[in-house]
N, C-alpha and C positions, 0 to 999 in steps of 0.2 A: 501499578500492575493491578489488574483486575481478576479476580477468580472465575475461571471457565471462559476466559477469552483467548481464543487461539492465537490472536495477534500478540497479546501480552505473553503467552506461552513461548511464541518465537523469539521475541525480544530478549526475554530474560534468559533464553538458552535452555529452558525446561523442555520444549519440544524441539526436535531435529528433524521431523518430517511431517508432511501434510498428511490428512486423515486416510488417503489411499496408499500412503507408503512412500510417495516421491519425496526425494529430499528437499528441505527448505534451504534455499540459496538467495543470499543477499546479492542485489545487483549493485546497489550504491548505498552509502550510508553518510549521514551527516551527525553533528551533535545531538540533534534533537529528532532526527527523520531517517526512515530508511525505505527502500524499495525492493521488491521480490516479486518472482513470478508466481501468479496463481495457477493452482491446477485445474481450474475450471475453465479450460480453454477447449471450445467446440470445435474448432477448425484451426489448422496450422496458421492461417492468415488472420485469424482472431485473436491475437495475443492478449493476455489479460495481465498487466502489470499492476500492482498495488504500491502505492506511495501512502506510507503512514506515519504519524507521529511515534516516537518511542514511549511517550506518556499517554495513559488511557485517557480520553475525554469522551463522555456521552455524546455531545453535540458539538459542531463546528464551532459556534459562539462560546463555548467554554474554554477553548484554547487561547492562550495569551498571544497577543499580537506577534511578539517575535517568533513564535513557533508556527502561526499561520504564514508569516512571511517566509520561513525556511521551506514549509511544505510547497508553497507556490513556486519557489526557487527550485526545488528539488523535481516538482512536475515539469516545469518547464525544461529542465535538462533532460529529462527522459523523452519529453515531445520532441526536442531538438533532435535526439539521437534516432527515434522513430522516423522523423520527417525525412532524413538523410535516406533511410532505407526503403521506407515505404510510402513517402510522399506526404504524409498526413497521418493523424491520430484522433481519437475522440478521448477527451477529459470529461469525466463524470464524478458526481458525488452521491453517495447513497447515505443521506443524513436523516436518520430516524427509521424506525420500523416501516411505516407506510410508503416511505422512499425505497424501500429493498434493503436497508441496512440488517445485517444478521449479525 
């Protein structure tokens, strides 16, 4: 866990709601990953689901391979569910400050 990381606070149970007061709710969870709805949803049709590891890593390449595999499997499951309802989805990674990671 990292100090001042909202994801770490959610995972540890320290934080129960987003900054705007909406509740934090896990969509799916594995041994090393979890997914949840982001509150940064501009329009109803632009859902934003975050899939993250339960352990904090600064960069993608810092995560061990077994966690990377679990992240890909988790994202694949979310994609499969979204494809049934919406016919597709975008998967992206913001890895580093210049890539939009906050």
